[in-house]
N, C-alpha and C positions, 0 to 999 in steps of 0.2 A: 566489217571491222568495227564500225561505229556502234552497231547494235551489240556486239560482243563487249565493248568497253562500257556501254550503257548498262548491260546486264551485270557486269562485274561491279560497277558502281552501285547498282541497286542491291546486289547481294551484300556488298560491304556495308551499305546503309542499314539493311535489315539486320545484319550481324551486330552492328553498333547499337541499334535500337534494342535488340534482344538482350545484349549485355547490360545496357543501361537499365532496362526494365528489371533485370535480375538483381542488379545492384540496388535499385530503388526498393525492391521487394525485401531484400536482406536488411537494408537500413530500417525499413518500416517494422520488420519483425524484431530487430534489436531494440527499437524504440518501444514497441509494445511489451517486450520482455522486461525492459528496464522499468516501464511504467507499472507493470504488474507487480514487480518486486517492491517498488516504491509504495504502492498502495497497500501491499501486504505489510510492509514495515510500519506504515502509519496506523493500520488497523491493529497490529500487535501492540504498538505503543499505546494507543487509545485504550485497548483492552486492559493492559497492565495498569494504566492510570485509573481506570474505573474500578479495578479490583482493589487497588490501594485505597481509593476513596471509600469503597464499601467497608473495608477493614477498619479504616479510621472512624467512619460513622458508627460502626458496631461497637468499637472500643469506647467511643464517647458515650453512646447509649448505655453501655454496661456501667461505665463510671458514674453516669448520672443516676442510674437505678441503685447502684451501691451507696451513693451519697444519700439518696432518698431513704433507703433502708436504715442507714446509720442515724439519720435525723429522726426517723420514726421510732427507732429503738431508744434514742436519747429522750424523746418526748414521753414514751411509755414509762421510762425509768423515773421521770419526774413525777 
């Protein structure tokens, strides 16, 4: 009788540990999924910022070249 109770207790403990391990695994998977989404969002945001910076830099360079060409034309006309 005592051995039977001990075995049932052992089985119950093993079941609780297995359920706990499964819950931990699911929690870790959710955390990793969330972290992956967060990292992707940050990467997408950084990429968008870099693209906007490149566009701004190109537009500034074009404006600078156009201003230089205008000054050159004005100088030639003098």
